[in-house]
C-alpha atoms as one frame of an Amber mdcrd trajectory, in Angstrom:
protein
  12.660  15.337 -21.259  10.884  12.998 -18.868  12.862  10.389 -16.992  12.343
   6.737 -17.803  10.617   6.321 -14.409   8.119   9.043 -15.330   7.564   7.357
 -18.673   6.931   3.969 -17.049   5.003   5.284 -14.050   2.794   8.233 -15.011
   2.142  10.869 -12.358  -1.312   9.497 -11.494   0.181   6.048 -10.825   2.925
   7.582  -8.682   0.267   9.496  -6.748  -1.793   6.341  -6.220   1.250   4.426
  -4.981   2.100   7.152  -2.490  -1.329   8.056  -1.146  -3.737   5.103  -1.406
  -3.271   4.138   2.235  -3.900   7.705   3.373  -7.126   7.811   1.363  -8.091
   4.413   2.763  -7.469   5.650   6.305  -9.607   8.756   5.733 -12.444   6.633
   4.366 -12.944   4.862   7.717 -13.352   1.573   5.868 -13.041  -1.522   8.021
 -10.437  -3.922   6.722 -11.373  -7.573   6.673  -9.962 -10.900   5.651 -10.346
 -11.468   1.900 -11.534  -7.889   1.449 -10.396  -5.582  -1.335  -7.242  -4.423
   0.459  -6.287  -7.981   1.338  -6.742  -9.063  -2.278  -4.838  -6.026  -3.566
  -1.880  -6.788  -1.313  -1.914 -10.471  -2.236  -1.753  -9.641  -5.951   0.151
  -6.358  -6.120   2.231  -5.941  -2.959   5.611  -6.521  -4.631   4.710  -4.329
  -7.623   3.670  -1.564  -5.254   6.968  -1.812  -3.367   8.880  -1.809  -6.640
   7.055   1.315  -7.801   7.799   3.044  -4.477  11.434   2.092  -4.868  11.586
   3.489  -8.398  10.114   6.819  -7.307  12.414   6.825  -4.279   9.605   6.651
  -1.728  10.306   3.268  -0.170  10.408   4.779   3.321   6.833   5.950   2.725
   5.936   2.306   2.141   7.145   1.417   5.618   4.978   4.155   7.106   1.997
   3.014   5.039   2.410  -0.581   6.219   2.453   0.651   9.817  -0.688   2.645
   9.091  -2.385  -0.437   7.667  -1.316  -2.366  10.733  -2.878   0.261  13.002
  -6.135   0.118  11.054  -6.163  -3.652  11.438  -5.367  -3.423  15.126  -8.407
  -1.213  15.615 -10.551  -3.790  13.858  -8.970  -6.662  15.862  -7.504  -8.251
  12.725  -3.769  -7.916  13.343  -3.191 -11.503  12.237  -4.253 -10.541   8.702
  -1.437  -8.002   8.292   1.086 -10.387   9.818  -0.025 -13.034   7.329   0.258
 -10.600   4.423   3.728  -9.461   5.438   4.931 -13.024   5.937   3.816 -14.152
   2.484
């Protein structure tokens, strides 16, 4: 029998929550203000963290946020990530 977490968060959603930042990093996309990642985080950041918590991967979220920060640093947009984390 599947757990209630698996019923609420199918395996493909769990995968997406865990690995989207890694895929983003491998894509060499440049992050920008009001871009897709910015908009995603504005709308879904708390849901993403909640999903990571439910699948017991919250520490991965910390690593992913640091990865996003490093991508932004490379593109000279560190203020964007600070803004997103503060809001």
